[in-house]
C-alpha positions in Angstrom: 4.5 30.7 -14.3 0.7 30.6 -14.9 -1.7 29.0 -12.5 -3.5 26.0 -14.1 -5.7 25.1 -11.1 -7.2 26.7 -8.0 -9.5 25.0 -5.6 -11.1 27.6 -3.4 -12.9 26.8 -0.1 -13.7 23.2 -0.9 -15.9 21.6 1.8 -17.1 18.0 1.5 -19.2 16.2 4.1 -20.2 12.5 4.6 -22.7 11.3 7.2 -21.1 12.2 10.5 -17.8 13.3 9.0 -16.5 16.5 7.5 -13.9 15.2 5.1 -12.8 18.6 3.7 -13.1 21.9 5.5 -12.6 25.0 3.3 -9.5 23.6 1.5 -7.6 25.9 -0.8 -5.1 24.4 -3.4 -3.1 26.3 -6.0 -1.1 24.5 -8.7 1.1 26.1 -11.2 1.3 25.0 -14.8 4.2 22.5 -15.6 5.0 21.7 -12.0 5.0 18.6 -9.9 2.8 19.4 -6.9 2.8 17.0 -4.0 -0.2 16.5 -1.8 0.7 15.0 1.6 -1.0 14.2 4.9 -1.9 11.4 7.2 -4.3 8.7 6.2 -7.8 10.1 6.4 -6.6 13.7 6.1 -8.7 14.2 2.9 -6.1 14.0 0.1 -7.9 11.5 -2.1 -11.3 13.1 -1.3 -10.0 16.4 -2.6 -8.8 14.8 -5.8 -12.1 13.0 -6.3 -13.8 16.3 -6.1 -11.4 17.8 -8.7 -11.9 14.8 -11.1 -15.7 14.7 -10.9 -15.9 11.4 -8.9 -17.8 13.6 -6.5 -19.8 15.7 -8.8 -20.5 19.4 -8.6 -23.3 20.0 -6.1 -22.0 17.3 -3.7 -19.5 19.8 -2.2 -19.2 23.5 -1.7 -16.5 25.8 -3.0 -15.1 26.5 -6.5 -12.8 24.7 -8.9 -11.0 27.1 -11.2 -9.2 25.4 -14.1 -7.6 27.4 -16.9 -9.1 30.5 -15.5 -12.7 29.2 -15.6 -15.0 27.9 -12.9 -15.7 24.3 -13.6 -18.8 22.2 -12.6 -17.7 18.7 -13.4 -20.6 16.3 -13.2 -18.5 13.1 -13.9 -15.0 11.9 -14.6 -15.7 12.2 -18.4 -16.2 15.9 -17.9 -12.8 16.4 -16.2 -11.1 14.1 -18.7 -12.5 16.1 -21.6 -10.5 19.1 -20.2 -7.3 17.0 -19.8 -7.5 16.2 -16.1 -6.7 12.5 -15.6 -6.6 10.7 -12.3 -4.8 7.4 -11.7 -6.2 5.8 -8.5 -4.1 3.7 -6.1 -6.1 0.6 -7.2 -5.4 0.4 -10.9 -8.4 0.4 -13.2 -7.1 -2.2 -15.7 -8.8 -5.3 -16.9 -6.2 -8.2 -16.6 -7.7 -10.4 -19.5 -7.7 -7.5 -22.0 -4.6 -6.6 -24.0 -2.4 -3.6 -23.3 -3.8 -1.8 -26.3 -7.4 -2.6 -25.4 -6.9 -1.2 -21.9 -5.2 2.0 -23.1 -8.2 2.8 -25.3 -11.0 1.3 -23.3 -13.9 3.9 -23.5 -11.8 5.9 -25.9 -11.7 3.4 -28.8 -10.2 4.2 -32.2 -13.1 3.3 -34.4 -14.6 4.1 -37.8 -18.4 3.9 -38.2 -18.6 1.8 -35.0 -15.9 -0.7 -36.0 -12.6 -0.6 -34.1 -9.5 0.0 -36.2 -7.1 -2.5 -34.6 -4.1 -1.5 -36.8 -4.4 2.1 -35.7 -5.2 1.1 -32.1 -2.1 -1.1 -31.8 0.2 1.4 -33.6 -0.9 4.3 -31.4 -0.6 2.1 -28.3 3.0 1.2 -29.3 3.8 5.0 -29.6 2.3 5.7 -26.1 4.2 2.7 -24.6 7.4 4.0 -26.0 6.7 7.4 -24.5 6.5 5.8 -21.0 9.5 3.6 -21.6 7.8 0.3 -22.3 8.6 -2.1 -25.1 5.8 -4.5 -24.5 3.8 -6.0 -27.4 0.4 -4.1 -27.3 -1.3 -7.4 -27.7 0.0 -8.7 -24.4 -2.7 -9.3 -21.7 -2.2 -6.7 -19.0 -2.5 -9.5 -16.4 0.9 -10.9 -17.7 2.7 -7.7 -16.7 4.2 -6.9 -13.3 2.8 -4.1 -11.2 5.4 -1.6 -12.3 4.6 -2.1 -15.9 0.9 -2.0 -15.2 1.3 1.4 -13.6 3.1 2.6 -16.7 0.2 1.3 -18.9 -2.1 3.4 -16.8 0.0 6.5 -17.5 0.0 5.6 -21.2 -3.8 5.4 -21.0 -3.8 8.9 -19.5 -1.5 10.2 -22.3 -4.0 8.8 -24.9 -6.5 11.3 -23.5 -4.2 14.3 -24.1 -3.5 14.8 -20.4 -2.6 18.3 -19.2 -3.0 17.7 -15.4 -2.1 14.2 -14.2 -3.1 13.1 -10.7 -1.4 10.1 -9.2 -2.7 8.7 -6.0 0.1 6.6 -4.2 1.6 5.5 -7.6 4.7 3.8 -6.0 3.0 2.2 -3.0 3.1 -1.3 -4.5 6.3 -0.9 -6.6 9.9 -2.0 -5.9 12.6 0.6 -5.8 13.6 0.2 -9.4 10.1 0.6 -10.8 9.5 3.5 -8.4 12.6 5.3 -9.7 11.4 4.7 -13.3 8.0 6.2 -12.6 9.4 9.3 -10.9 11.9 9.9 -13.7 8.9 9.8 -16.1 7.1 12.5 -14.1 10.2 14.7 -14.3 10.3 14.1 -18.1 6.7 15.0 -18.4 7.4 18.3 -16.5 9.9 19.2 -19.2 7.1 18.6 -21.7 4.8 20.9 -19.9 2.5 18.3 -18.2 1.4 19.3 -14.7 1.3 16.5 -12.1 -0.3 16.3 -8.6 1.4 13.5 -6.7 -0.1 12.0 -3.6 2.4 9.9 -1.7 3.5 8.9 1.8 7.1 8.3 0.7 8.6 11.6 1.7 12.0 10.9 0.2 10.4 10.5 -3.2 8.5 13.8 -2.8 11.6 15.7 -1.7 13.4 14.4 -4.8 10.9 15.4 -7.5 8.3 17.9 -6.2 8.4 21.6 -6.8 5.7 22.5 -4.3 4.0 20.6 -1.4 0.6 21.2 0.1 0.0 19.6 3.5 -3.5 18.6 4.5 -4.3 17.7 8.1 -7.8 16.8 9.4 -9.5 17.9 6.2 -7.8 21.4 6.1 -4.8 22.7 4.1 -2.4 23.7 6.8 0.7 24.7 4.8 2.2 25.2 1.3 5.9 24.5 1.1 8.3 25.5 -1.7 10.8 22.7 -2.2 13.4 25.3 -3.4 13.6 26.6 0.2 15.5 23.6 1.6 12.5 21.9 3.1 13.4 18.8 5.2 11.4 15.7 5.8 11.1 16.6 9.4 9.4 19.9 8.4 6.9 18.0 6.3 6.2 15.5 9.1 5.6 18.3 11.6 3.0 19.9 9.5 1.4 16.5 8.6 0.9 15.3 12.2 0.8 18.6 14.0 3.8 17.6 16.2 7.5 16.7 15.8 8.4 13.0 15.5 11.9 13.1 16.9 12.1 9.4 16.4 10.1 7.6 13.7 10.4 4.3 15.5 9.4 3.5 19.1 12.4 2.9 21.4 13.3 -0.7 22.0 12.8 -1.8 25.6 15.2 -4.2 27.2 13.4 -7.5 26.5 15.7 -10.5 25.8 13.9 -12.9 23.5 12.6 -16.1 25.2 12.4 -19.7 24.0 11.8 -20.6 20.4 8.1 -20.0 19.5 8.2 -21.4 16.0 10.8 -23.3 14.1 10.6 -24.1 10.3 12.9 -26.7 8.7 13.4 -27.5 5.1 10.3 -25.6 3.9 9.9 -26.0 0.1 7.0 -24.6 -2.0 6.3 -25.0 -5.7 4.6 -22.4 -7.8 0.8 -22.8 -7.8 0.7 -23.0 -11.6 4.2 -23.8 -12.8 4.6 -27.0 -10.7 8.3 -27.5 -11.7 9.3 -24.1 -10.3 10.3 -23.7 -6.6 9.3 -20.3 -5.1 10.5 -21.3 -1.7 13.6 -23.6 -1.7 14.6 -25.5 1.5 14.1 -22.6 3.9 14.8 -23.1 7.6 14.4 -20.4 10.3 13.1 -19.8 13.8 11.5 -16.9 15.8 11.6 -16.6 19.5 9.0 -15.3 22.0 9.3 -11.6 22.5 11.3 -11.2 19.2 10.5 -9.1 16.2 12.1 -10.9 13.3 12.4 -9.3 9.9 12.6 -10.9 6.4 14.3 -8.6 3.9 14.5 -9.1 0.1 13.5 -7.7 -3.2 10.0 -8.2 -4.7 9.8 -11.7 -6.1 12.2 -13.1 -3.6 9.5 -15.5 -2.3 8.8 -13.8 1.1 5.0 -13.6 0.6 4.9 -17.1 -0.8 6.7 -18.3 2.3 4.2 -16.6 4.6 1.1 -17.7 2.8 2.2 -21.3 2.5 2.9 -21.5 6.2 -0.5 -20.0 7.0 -2.7 -22.9 6.2 -1.1 -23.6 2.8 -2.9 -20.6 1.3 -0.4 -20.6 -1.6 1.6 -23.1 -3.6 1.6 -26.9 -4.2 3.8 -29.8 -3.4 4.6 -28.2 -0.1 7.1 -30.0 2.1 9.0 -29.4 5.4 8.4 -29.4 9.1 7.1 -26.7 11.5 7.1 -26.8 15.3 5.2 -24.3 17.4 6.0 -24.3 21.1 8.3 -27.3 20.6 5.7 -29.5 19.1 4.9 -30.5 15.5 2.2 -28.0 14.2 -0.7 -28.8 11.9 -0.8 -26.0 9.4 -2.7 -27.9 6.7 -5.6 -25.4 6.7 -6.2 -21.8 7.7 -8.4 -22.9 10.6 -5.8 -25.4 11.9 -3.0 -22.7 11.5 -5.1 -20.3 13.6 -5.8 -23.0 16.2 -2.0 -23.7 16.3 -1.5 -20.0 17.3 -0.4 -18.6 14.0 -1.8 -15.5 12.4 -1.0 -13.8 9.0 -1.9 -10.2 8.1 -1.7 -10.2 4.3 0.0 -7.5 2.2 -3.2 -7.1 0.2 -5.6 -5.9 2.9 -8.4 -5.0 0.5 -8.6 -8.4 -1.2 -7.7 -10.8 1.5 -7.6 -8.9 4.8 -11.1 -7.3 5.0 -14.7 -7.6 4.0 -14.7 -4.1 2.5 -18.5 -3.7 2.2 -19.0 -4.7 5.8 -18.6 -2.7 9.0 -15.8 -2.5 11.6 -18.2 -4.3 14.0 -18.3 -7.3 11.7 -14.6 -7.3 10.6 -12.8 -7.2 13.9 -14.1 -10.5 15.4 -13.9 -12.5 12.1 -10.9 -14.6 13.0 -12.2 -15.6 16.5 -16.0 -15.8 16.2 -16.3 -18.5 18.8 -15.2 -15.9 21.4 -18.3 -13.8 20.7 -20.9 -16.5 20.0 -23.4 -18.3 22.1 -23.3 -21.7 20.5 -23.8 -21.0 16.8 -25.2 -17.5 17.2 -23.1 -14.4 17.4 -23.8 -12.3 20.5 -24.4 -8.8 19.1 -23.6 -7.1 22.4 -20.3 -8.9 22.8 -19.5 -8.3 19.1 -20.0 -4.5 19.5 -18.0 -4.4 22.7 -15.0 -6.2 21.1 -15.1 -3.9 18.0 -15.3 -0.8 20.1 -12.5 -1.9 22.4 -10.1 -2.4 19.5 -11.3 0.8 17.7 -10.2 2.7 20.8 -7.1 0.6 21.4 -5.7 1.1 17.9 -7.1 4.6 17.5 -9.1 3.7 14.4 -10.5 7.0 13.0 -14.1 6.4 12.1 -17.6 7.7 12.8 -18.4 4.5 14.7 -18.0 0.8 14.6 -20.9 0.8 12.1 -18.8 2.4 9.4 -18.0 0.2 6.4 -14.3 -0.5 6.1 -14.3 0.5 2.4 -14.8 4.1 3.5 -11.8 4.1 5.9 -8.4 5.4 4.9 -5.6 2.9 4.2 -4.0 3.3 7.6 -7.3 2.8 9.4 -8.1 -0.3 7.3 -4.8 -1.7 8.3 -5.6 -1.1 11.9 -8.9 -3.1 11.5 -6.8 -6.0 10.0 -4.5 -5.9 13.0 -7.4 -5.7 15.4 -8.9 -8.8 13.8 -5.7 -10.8 14.4 -5.0 -9.3 17.9 -8.5 -10.5 18.9 -7.6 -14.0 17.8 -4.7 -13.8 20.4 -2.0 -15.6 18.3 1.4 -16.7 19.6 3.1 -15.9 16.3 2.0 -13.0 14.1 3.3 -12.7 10.5 2.9 -9.1 9.2 3.4 -8.8 5.4 4.1 -5.2 4.4 2.2 -3.9 7.5 2.7 -0.2 6.7 2.4 -0.2 2.9 0.6 3.0 1.8 0.4 4.4 5.3 1.5 7.8 6.6 4.3 8.4 9.1 1.9 9.0 12.0 -0.1 5.8 11.5 3.2 3.9 10.9 4.5 5.0 14.3 1.2 3.8 15.9 1.5 0.4 14.2 5.2 0.1 15.1 4.3 0.8 18.7 1.7 -2.0 18.6 4.3 -4.4 17.2 6.8 -3.5 20.0 4.1 -3.8 22.7 3.2 -7.3 21.4 6.8 -8.3 21.6 6.9 -7.1 25.2 3.9 -9.4 25.8 6.2 -12.3 24.6 4.4 -12.6 21.3 6.7 -13.7 18.3 6.4 -11.3 15.4 7.6 -11.8 11.9 7.7 -8.7 9.7 8.1 -8.8 5.9 8.8 -5.4 4.4 10.3 -4.0 1.2 11.3 -0.8 3.1 14.7 -1.6 4.6 14.8 1.4 7.0 11.5 0.1 8.4 13.1 -3.4 9.1 16.2 -1.8 10.6 14.0 0.4 12.8 11.7 -2.1 14.3 13.2 -5.6 14.2 15.6 -7.4 16.5 17.0 -9.9 14.0 16.9 -10.2 10.2 16.9 -12.9 7.5 17.7 -12.0 3.9 15.8 -13.8 1.2 16.6 -14.0 -2.5 15.3 -16.2 -5.2 13.4 -18.4 -2.8 16.2 -19.0 -0.4 17.5 -17.5 2.8 20.9 -16.1 2.0 21.8 -14.3 5.2 21.0 -13.9 8.9 22.2 -11.1 11.2 21.2 -9.2 14.4 19.6 -5.9 13.3 22.1 -4.0 15.5 24.8 -5.2 13.1 22.8 -4.8 9.9 22.7 -2.0 7.3 21.0 -1.5 3.9 24.4 -2.0 2.3 25.0 -5.4 4.1 21.5 -6.6 3.1 22.0 -5.7 -0.6 25.5 -7.2 -0.6 24.0 -10.6 0.4 21.3 -10.3 -2.3 23.8 -9.3 -5.0 26.4 -11.9 -4.0 23.9 -14.8 -4.2 22.5 -13.4 -7.4 25.9 -13.4 -9.1 26.6 -16.9 -7.8 23.3 -18.1 -9.4 24.4 -16.8 -12.8 
């Protein structure tokens, strides 16, 4: 098998941080090569060097592609050689059609005039190749995330891709869409397309990858051949530099206390389609010192439930009752919800959880500015002390509290979000997909924070699409499907099969 890519001694530095330290990477033609490591290890940085996002001259070392040393000055340079990168945040324009997105910057035109017939015909061919039957005139914003990811791949195919780089492609997808995407990569392998897959989902990597390169603290520490019977534990040990005998912190004997929050008859209508209920007559409770899980498939209404409770951040015609600490709670606005002791860490940390172009210093105290202010003026010294305290407490990897959150890894961004809400000192904390796109080491740290909060008699509600995660960290589970709670069980008696059986049973009843 011929070598299509070699990266030799790649070193990349940012102010105060050496992101990559003499990294070597070798990829064979026609293979699926996985790149794994903890958040902040340097995986995405390495791929940005390869694709020209970080141009030649901004790093040291050599990129050898097709046997020639390359000096890519931009993304267009690497794309002209068939190297296409699909970032974790999709680069699609929602208001443009599927066809327009596929050929954006690569238009099918004659004498400066776009040939729409050719554009849409070619788009239809590319969509078929990735298994989509969508009308090419459909606005991308009307598609679900799984289909949008496939549109990105169709866009890559339109540029005659030879080396396809995918950065966390399944992090926001449900199990069915993830399976479809991985099957597509396997099909591309048969067609001779080489793929580099960055992912924290080790079960997916073990299933489709031929070779794995592990990066830790900016250095390549191992190269694993998946044909040699590599286990997930082997990968984890190389990623974190130690063995994680248990991926979830042990539960300490801590019987839940009195009811912290009780919700009765909560109903929420869609924010646009007012006749559609997204949450339908839901009732539940969570106790002090309890970690409560809400399981369900994407679209079940879990996020809509959480957002509507937190200051009515989502939905219309909301009805129902909420008691916190045994008293009726005013959750009519975000501020009143916070004052009532409720906090919500959103699943979309980049859009709703952080001010990305601002520092750790300014993000951490945002939900509780009164605590660091003298009257209407923020006390800079107190602000810095708070930010530094939580940076150390949650082990946020950064050069200092003055680092902008946009430059942090996903796991460290999530720790900043958690710091913000921990500083607000809520009684009830709702965590929506708290470990999405985060490596196993950072996950363990966040799970430990969750269990510690429960030990402090905080009530925690965890929404997650990863059933093993819910089974590993919660005390009790509700199952949600099509806007309703369809099951409740102690986690000790739960299993993935029991959860899915509740979902399937109610789905069949509805039809």
